[in-house]
C-alpha positions as CSV (number, residue, x, y, z in Angstrom):
1,M,175.0,8.8,60.6
2,W,176.5,8.6,56.9
3,E,176.6,4.9,57.3
4,L,173.1,4.6,58.3
5,I,171.8,6.5,55.6
6,K,173.9,4.1,53.4
7,L,172.9,1.0,54.9
8,S,168.9,2.3,54.4
9,W,169.4,2.8,50.7
10,D,170.9,-0.8,50.4
11,V,167.8,-2.1,52.0
12,F,166.0,0.0,49.8
13,V,167.7,-1.1,46.3
14,L,167.6,-5.0,47.9
15,R,163.8,-5.0,48.1
16,D,163.3,-3.5,45.1
17,A,165.1,-6.0,43.4
18,S,163.3,-8.8,45.0
19,R,160.4,-7.3,44.0
20,K,161.2,-7.1,40.5
21,G,162.6,-10.9,40.5
22,Q,166.1,-10.4,40.0
23,L,167.2,-11.3,43.6
24,T,166.6,-14.7,43.8
25,W,168.2,-17.8,45.8
26,R,170.4,-18.4,42.7
27,V,171.7,-14.7,42.8
28,W,172.3,-15.1,46.7
29,L,174.3,-18.2,46.0
30,S,176.3,-17.2,43.6
31,A,177.4,-13.7,45.6
32,I,178.2,-15.8,48.9
33,A,180.3,-18.5,47.1
34,F,182.0,-15.3,45.3
35,V,182.9,-13.5,48.6
36,L,183.9,-16.8,50.0
37,A,186.4,-17.7,47.4
38,I,188.0,-14.2,47.3
39,Y,188.3,-14.3,51.0
40,G,189.2,-17.8,51.1
41,I,192.2,-17.6,48.6
42,G,193.4,-14.0,49.3
43,L,193.4,-13.5,52.7
44,P,195.4,-16.6,53.6
45,A,197.7,-15.7,50.7
46,V,197.9,-12.2,52.0
47,L,199.0,-13.7,55.7
48,L,201.3,-16.1,54.1
49,Y,203.1,-13.2,52.2
50,E,203.2,-10.8,55.4
51,K,204.9,-13.6,57.6
52,H,206.9,-15.0,54.9
53,P,208.2,-12.9,52.1
54,E,210.0,-15.3,50.4
55,D,206.9,-17.0,49.4
56,K,206.0,-14.3,46.8
57,P,205.2,-16.6,43.8
58,I,202.5,-18.2,45.9
59,F,200.9,-14.6,46.8
60,I,201.2,-13.6,43.0
61,A,199.8,-16.8,41.8
62,A,196.9,-16.4,44.7
63,M,196.3,-12.7,43.1
64,V,196.3,-13.8,39.7
65,L,194.0,-16.7,40.4
66,V,191.2,-13.9,42.7
67,G,191.7,-11.5,39.5
68,L,190.5,-14.5,37.4
69,I,187.6,-15.4,39.4
70,T,186.4,-11.6,39.7
71,V,186.5,-11.4,36.0
72,A,184.5,-14.7,35.3
73,F,182.0,-13.2,38.0
74,F,181.7,-10.2,36.3
75,Y,181.1,-11.6,33.0
76,I,178.7,-14.2,34.3
77,S,176.8,-11.2,36.3
78,I,176.7,-8.7,33.3
79,R,175.5,-12.0,30.7
80,R,172.9,-12.4,33.3
81,W,171.8,-9.0,33.3
82,L,171.6,-8.6,29.4
83,R,169.6,-11.7,29.3
84,M,167.1,-10.3,32.0
85,R,166.9,-7.1,30.3
86,A,166.1,-8.7,26.8
87,D,163.5,-10.7,28.6
88,V,161.7,-7.7,30.1
89,A,162.1,-5.8,27.0
90,D,160.3,-9.0,25.3
91,S,157.3,-9.2,27.4
92,P,154.4,-7.8,26.9
93,K,153.3,-4.6,28.8
94,S,150.5,-4.8,31.3
95,G,147.9,-2.4,30.6
96,S,148.7,-0.9,27.7
97,A,146.0,-0.7,24.6
98,S,146.8,-2.1,21.5
């Protein structure tokens, strides 16, 4: 039941962001690319390390790369969010009497 509530909230938030113009094809593309990169690098490294513990340097290098990709993604996301926030603050308010 709790999962159903969480899924319905996620749908609500995604619809709201889409209506505000925050959820574009570029956002979808970057999110999917991020997830594929993380799973494409992290999962094989974990599976390799699980079967061959002597390959620990490869595992560590893969996890460092995953960390760098995550930091870069967060940096780009926060920068985009701040830019979008500034655009909303600069846009004229509709319906206000000046």
